[in-house]
N, C-alpha and C positions, 0 to 999 in steps of 0.2 A: 504493500499499499504506499502511496505517495502521499505525505502529509504537507499540505499547502502551508507556506510560511516557515517551514521546518528551520530555514536558517536564521529565523528572528526568534527562535524558542527562548534564549537565554534573555533577550531583551524583554519579550512579554512576560516571562516569568518574573524578572526583576520589577517591571512595572506592576504587577500583581502584588508583590511583597511590599512595594512601596505603598499601594492602597491599604494593605493588611495593617501596616503600621499607623494609618490614619484611622482605621477602625470603622470606616464607612464604605458600603458598596457603591459602585458607579455602574451607570448603564452601559450596556454593550455599546451604544451608540457614542456616548461621552468618552469611553475607554478607548474605543476605535480612533476618535479624534486625537486623542493623546498619543496613540502609537502608530498614527497614520495608516490605519486599515479601516477603510469605510464601513462603519457600523459592525465591525468584527466579522463580516461576511467571509464564509469560507474558513473560519479558523476552528470549527468543532473539533476537527480531528487533533489539531494542535492542543487545544484546550484539554481535550480528553486524555492526551499523553502527557501534559504537565501534571493533571490531576492524578494520573496513575503513578507517576514518578514520585510525588509528594507522598501518596498513599503507601508506596513501597519502602518510604524512609520513616513512615510512622508519623508523618507531619500531617496537619490539617490540609484540606483540599482548598488552596487558595483560589481556584477558580470560581468558589461560591463568592467571591468579591464582585462578581458581575452580575448585574441583574437586568430583567427585562423592564422597559419603560412602562409596559402596561401592567404586569402583574406584581411588579416590584420585588420579584423572586427570581433566582437563575432559571434560565431556560430549560436546563436539565438538572434534575435533583435525583439523587440515588441511581443514577445510570439510565434514567428513563425521561422523556420529554416532560416538561410541567408547564404547559399552556392549555389551562391553568393549572397550577399545582393542587394535588390532592391534599386533604387534611395530613395524612401521613408524610407527604413530601414536604409541607409546611414544617412539621415537627423535626424532619431529617435537618432541613435548611437551617432551622434554629439551633440544633444541636452542633452542626458543622460551623456554622458562624461563631458560636461561643467558643469552639476549640480554637478558631483562628483568634479571636479575641484574647482569649487566655495566653496564647502562644506569642501573639505580635503586638497587641494593644491592650495590656491589662487595664480593666476599668471602664472601658469604652460600653456604650450602650448597645445591646443586641437590637438590631433593627427589625429582626423577625420574632 
């Protein structure tokens, strides 16, 4: 499988860590403006790869820092589409975000 934007993986990961340090999610569109990828179109496989690598290191999934402008939740939660998120996916998003906050921005308010 060819992962679009793979050459920018470290840059995207670093930008996600920067968001995590602030403790507030950003919409895909706003993040896309930040990293010059229009609305993050075509980045699902890259974000999935980053998520897998973080989980393999027993770290929180920093891709949860990105949220849909319409639902205010990540577009994928628990490995499944979340448009809209189910109650279970909302619970999972809150848990994952709390792990991100605890690791990268202790004391921040969980938006979920």
